[in-house]
C-alpha positions in Angstrom: 0.0 0.0 0.0 1.3 3.5 -0.9 2.6 5.5 2.0 2.4 9.3 2.3 5.1 11.5 3.9 4.9 15.3 3.9 2.7 15.4 0.9 4.7 12.9 -1.1 3.5 9.5 -2.2 5.8 6.4 -2.0 4.7 3.1 -3.6 6.2 0.1 -5.4 5.9 -0.4 -9.2 3.5 -3.3 -8.6 1.2 -1.1 -6.4 1.0 1.3 -9.4 0.1 -1.5 -11.8 3.5 -1.6 -13.5 5.5 -4.7 -14.2 8.7 -5.4 -12.2 11.9 -4.1 -13.9 13.8 -6.7 -15.9 17.4 -7.7 -15.0 18.6 -6.0 -18.1 16.9 -2.7 -17.2 18.3 -2.8 -13.7 21.8 -3.5 -15.1 21.5 -0.6 -17.5 20.3 1.8 -14.8 23.1 0.7 -12.5 25.7 1.3 -15.3 24.3 4.8 -15.8 24.6 5.4 -12.0 28.2 4.1 -12.0 29.1 6.3 -14.9 27.6 9.4 -13.1 29.5 8.6 -9.9 32.8 8.1 -11.8 32.4 11.5 -13.5 31.5 13.1 -10.2 34.4 11.6 -8.3 36.8 12.8 -11.1 36.0 16.4 -10.2 38.4 17.7 -7.5 36.6 18.4 -4.2 37.4 22.2 -4.3 35.7 22.5 -7.7 32.5 20.6 -6.8 29.3 22.5 -6.5 26.7 21.8 -3.8 23.4 20.6 -5.0 20.4 22.4 -3.8 18.8 21.0 -0.7 15.9 20.1 -2.8 18.0 17.1 -3.9 19.2 16.2 -0.4 17.5 14.7 2.7 16.5 18.1 4.0 12.8 17.3 3.6 13.1 14.4 6.0 15.0 16.1 8.8 13.0 19.3 9.5 9.6 18.4 10.9 9.2 21.8 12.5 9.6 23.8 9.2 6.4 25.2 7.8 5.5 23.8 4.4 3.6 24.9 1.3 0.8 22.7 -0.1 3.3 21.3 -2.6 5.6 20.1 0.2 8.3 22.8 -0.4 9.7 24.7 2.5 8.1 28.1 3.2 11.3 29.6 4.4 13.0 28.8 1.1 10.5 30.6 -1.1 10.7 34.4 -1.4 7.6 36.3 -0.4 5.7 37.7 -3.3 6.7 41.3 -4.1 3.9 43.8 -4.1 3.7 46.0 -7.2 3.8 49.8 -6.5 1.3 51.9 -8.3 
């Protein structure tokens, strides 16, 4: 059964009515991930850029942070600017 956490839905492929991944598909995806990690590790640490917290585990560590309906953090979004007339 699908689980919900902070507005996000987590489920298996089977729960969504999709067939399980084939061994070939899993091997191809793992090869892509290995290639990505090799290219990332080739960059010297002082030249690496930090990915936005959107791609980190930030969403799972801050239960006390107010959230927007889409699950994003309210403190990360700028307040709308009022237009002057």
